[in-house]
N, C-alpha and C positions, 0 to 999 in steps of 0.2 A: 018329107022330117026334119032330115039333116042338113037339109039348110035354111028350115024354120032356125027350130033350136041356136042351132052355132050364129046365121043374124042378132038374136034378142039378146042373148051372150054379147056379143059386141057391146049394144045398143045397151046394154046393162050398164061397160064399163071406160064406154060416155058417153057416157048422163042424156044432154039431149040429142049430143047429135047427130044425128040422122045423115050417117053413111051405112052403107054395106061391108059383108065382111072384107070380097071383094077388096072394095081399100086397104086391107091388112100388106101389101105381100103389093103393093107399088112400090119396083123398084125403080128408083133414080140415085139423081147426080144431086137432086138439089136435098135432098134425105142424107145423103152421103157425104156435108159438108159440112156437117152439126156431129162438133163433135163426144157433147155427151146427149144421148138423145133423154129428153128432158121426164120422161115418161117408164122411163127403162135404166137409165143410165147404162148406158154398153156399150160397144166400139163399133164406128164404124167406119172404114177405110179406105173404101171404094171411089176415087175423084182424085187424092193426097194425089201432090203432085213426087210424091220419097225419100229420105229426107237428101241432108247433101253430103259430102264429099272432104266435104273440109277438119281441118285439124282442127281438136277443142280444145280452147284455149284453155290459157291459168286460172283466165279473170284480171279485174282487174285490181291491183296494192289496193289497203282503201288507211286511212288514217286513223284510230279510233278517237281524235279529238274532234273530226269533222261529220256533220248525217254523214248516213250517205244517201245518195239518190237512187234514185226503186224507182221503175219507169212500170206501169201498169198503165194496157191495153186492152181494150172494151172495143165491146160491139159498137157501140152506140152511130147514128148515123146511114146506120143502111136501109134507113124507111118502114123498114117493122118495126112494132112495135116489145115485141118480146125479143128484142136486143138490142134498143131499149129496156126495157125493165129491168132485165139481164143485166147494161154496163150500170143499172145501178146500185146491184148491189154486188154486184163485187169492187165495187167502188167501193161503197158501205161494208160491209164484210174487214176491207185490207183497212180502211180508221178504226176499225173496230182493233182488231192485231195492234197496229202499231198504238194503240192507247192503252193494253193493257201490258204492255215490250218491259223490260226495264236493263237497266243496264248497254241500249243501246240505241241509238237516237238515227231512221231512216224522213227520209224524204218522197212524200210522197209529191212525184205528178201524172198524167189521167192523159189517155191518151187515146182519143178518139181510131178506131179502119174502117167507121163502116159496113163491116164488117163481111170485108174483101179483101184481098190474097193482096193487091194494088196498095189498098185505103192502108194494115200492116205494115206495109214499105215503107210508105209514108211519116210514115207512121215512129219508127221503129226508124227510118234514119232524122226525120226531126228528136226524134231521141236521148237518139245520141249523141249526135249535138247538142245538147243543153247535159248534157256529161255525165248521162246516164249510169249507169256502174253495175247492173244486172236488169235483166224488165224478165216482168211477171202477162202472164198471159202470151200471145189475142186466145180465144177459144176456137178460133177452128182449124183445125190439117192444116189443108195450102196453105190460109195465112198465116203457121206457126213455122211452119214447116219455110215462107218467105224472108219470116221473122233472122230463118236460125242464118239464113245463108248471109243477111247484114250485120246484124251481129259479131257471127265468122273474126268476120272481116277486121269487124271494132277490139277482136279479144274479151264479148261482155257475151258469158250466161246467158240460156235464156229458158224460166219456170213455165213451161207457156200451160193452159187448160185442159191441156187434149188429152182424153184420153185410145189416143189412135196412134197402139206402138210400131206402125210404119213407121214414122214420124221421128218416133225417137231413137238420142246416138247426138254422139263430136257433142257443138255446144247446148242441144236443144234436152230439156229435157221435163215426162210427160208426168200431171201432178193429178188427172183425174186414174180411178180405177179401172183396173187393166182386168182380162180376161184371162189371161194368163196367171192371177193371183189371187179370185173366185175358182176356181180351178181346180186351184191345189191347194184352198183349203179344203175348200169340199172332199177333195177326193180323199183325201189326209181324214179329214176323219170317217167318209167315208167307212172303212178301213180300215179305222178305228175299233169300229163299229159291227168289226166280224162281214161288212162284207168284202166280197171275191171279186167280182166278174159287173164289167156293165157296156149295155150296149147302149148307141150314142148317136145324136135322130140329131140330124143338120138339116138349113136350106144350100140352095146351091147359089145361094154366093155368097161375092166376099164374104161375110159377115159368120153366112154359116164355117162356111173355110176355115174362117181366123180361132173361133169359138169351136168346132171341133181338135183342129190343130191342140188344141187348149187344152180341155179334153183329155185330150191321146197322153199330153208329155206328163198332165201332172199324177196320172196312173201308171205310169211306164216311174213316178219316181215314184207313186205310194207303193207301187207292187202288187193296183190292180187287175187284170184283168179284163181287154178285151175284146170280146168275144164280133161285136158291131160294130160296123159304123153307117147306118140309115143316110144319104143323106135324098131329096124330094123339091121336086119344083117346087119354089115359092108363089105359090098359089089354091089356093081355096080346095081348088082339083089336086090338084098336086102331093096335098097336105090326107086327105079324103083319099085316095089314089093308094100311097106310101102304110095305110094303117096297118093293112094285113099279111105286108113285109115288115113290117115293126115287130107290128106282134110277134112271127116265129120268126126275128132274128131273135128278142130279150127274153122268150123261151127258157134260154140255157142262161137268164145272167137270171142276175138276183140287185142288179141298181140299174135304173131308166137315165139319164142324161142329156137332159133337153135344150136345146144353142138359143133357142129361140126369148122372144121376148112376152113382153102382156101384148101390145099393140097391135102384135106382126101370131104369129106361133101359138101361143105360148094356150089359149082362151078352146080352140079349137081342137089343140092335140090332146089334152086340158078332159076333154070329153070322149072325143070319140075314138079311146083308148082305154079305158077304162072299161067301154059300149061295147067293144068289141073284147075285154076280158079279159083286161090286161091290167089285172088288180092292186091298186096300188097298198090292199092286204098284202100282195105277196114278193108286189115288184117294187123298193124304196123307188117313187117319183125325185129327178133333181135339178135344179136349172139355173142351171150355165146365170140364171139374170135375175134380178131382184123382183120376189108376188106382193113387192106392198105400194107399187105404185103404177096408177094408182090405187086408191086405194079400195076403188067397188073391185076389185079382180079378188080380195080378199071373199067373196062376196061368194064365189067359184066352188062350184063342187066339188070342180075337178082338180083343183091346186090346195084340196085342205092333207095334212096329213105332206107333200111334200117337201124339200128342203133345201134351201135358200142360202148365199154371206147376204152379208151387209155391214156396213160398219157400226162401230160400237152404239147401240141407243140410250144411254141416257145420253155420255157423250151429247150425242142428237140431237137430246133432244131439249140437254142444257142452250147448248150455243141457240138453237134454232128460238126458244124463250128468251133468249140476252137478246138475241138479235128481232126480236115483236118489240118485248116495254123497250128499248130503241130506238125503235126506224118506229115501229107504226103496223110493221105489217109485215107477213113472213114472208120467209129468208128461201129466197130461189134458190131449188137442189142443188146446183155446186153452187151458188154465194161460202161455202167451208174451204175451197179448192182458194179462193184467193185469202181468205184470216191462216188458210193453212202456209202459202210462200212467204206470206209475213213472219209469221212464226218461226217459221228456217232461217229466212235472211235478218230475220234479226237477235238469236240468238247465234247464230256462225258471226254474228260480229259483235256482240256481245262480247266473244271471248276476245278485244284485240288483238284477233290473229293480222297484219297484215292481206293477208290469203282468203281470207275469210268466204270469201267469192270466187274461190280457184276448185278446178271439179275432185280433188283428192277433197278437198272439206266440207263439199256439198254434198261428196256422197260416204260420208264417216256410216258406217259400220254397223250403229248406236243407235241410229237413225233417227226426231224432231216427231216433237209433243204437239198431232193436232186438237183439231178440236170436233174428228169421229176417227177419232183416237190414234199409237201414230204409225208411222208412214219414214218410210226410208227412200231416196231418191236411189240408180242406180250409175254401174260404169256406160254401162248404156243405152242408157238416157231414163233406163224406163223403172218405180219407182217398186216402194213392196209398199202392202198395207196389211193391220191389223184386221181381219173382220172376227166378225161372230156371226155365228151358223145355228141359222130357224129355225122355223115350222109355223104351219099355221093348226092351228084348233075351232073349233066355235067359228072363226072366221075373224082369229085371233090375233097376232102378231105371239107366235111363245119362242122367246132365246134358247137354246137348249145345248149351244156351251158358245159358252164367252167367248170373247173375243182380247186374246191378250194381253198384257200390260208388258209388256218387252222380246224387244224380233230373240232371246232368247231361250222366251219357253213359246213365241210361234210356230215354232222347227223348220225356220227355213236356216 
């Protein structure tokens, strides 16, 4: 009975795709190469080469009277239609941002990476030889890492679309949403609502380990007690086998923090745990990753009442509407990162400072205004983003704590 219901839930999430739930749990390097999983915007870090040991460059000096050359590295040319779609979306969003700039001139130069580290290295070399003063992209973690090495040798910083914190640092900054940012936001909110203790559930893979670590760090910062961290095998049977342990460990916690994804363990865990007696009415379910992508996830009974974080919904809707009106198609889930990168570069260039693209300028404490809310780059290459906290009620998203409008209010 459990197996049949679980598969039915998975098919609801995936529409016409005729796959079994076992396919949720195939850990492979092919999946790990993604900087941001389209279904859930979550971090994946396996198979990335690790960050360079080169010192972060100060950045080239810019002249206010001349356009700044920005290289946009996109994954077109890989032979995968999805990469071509993503490449087009990133370029579209970047050009939309350039059109919105005031007081800054940007000359955008687009280079295809073929979705590989080797292709990205070649594209970066060409871009630098063409005089690029900062690199925006690429998407995939190993490609961004390779570009960082080449760019550092030329004193150029890289704003990658990855959300893989393991490649951040030196001259590589990641723009994608990070586990730690989401964990901090949710744990701080939980503490403010009177929650005191948490049980963390995570898979025995790298993404699971990173998620568990982020939640544990966030709990300490917020003053929450981590009662238990339950590790389970990344498989259907592994999840099923872990249910009794999760239930027992969560008995003395008022919060249950799940680190999986909607195309991974979330559908099964949110079905089996309530059925086992771990009621969402007495234990607050919290998801480290988004529960609204894909939209069909909102239909699942098990996610009703759960908390999760997301970028400012009103700003996101505004950007998506503008993109649709401008290009006649829906915006890709990470297209906004290209807009944000150009917005940050443009704001710095408009200041007229010759060191506008240096690391100290890029990491200014007040941050920047993006299409999904405020964000800022940290000296260690990671980022902070102003996120809202939402829940699901009657299969609809309801924001229960708005995204902050400044980092002073964000509590960082």
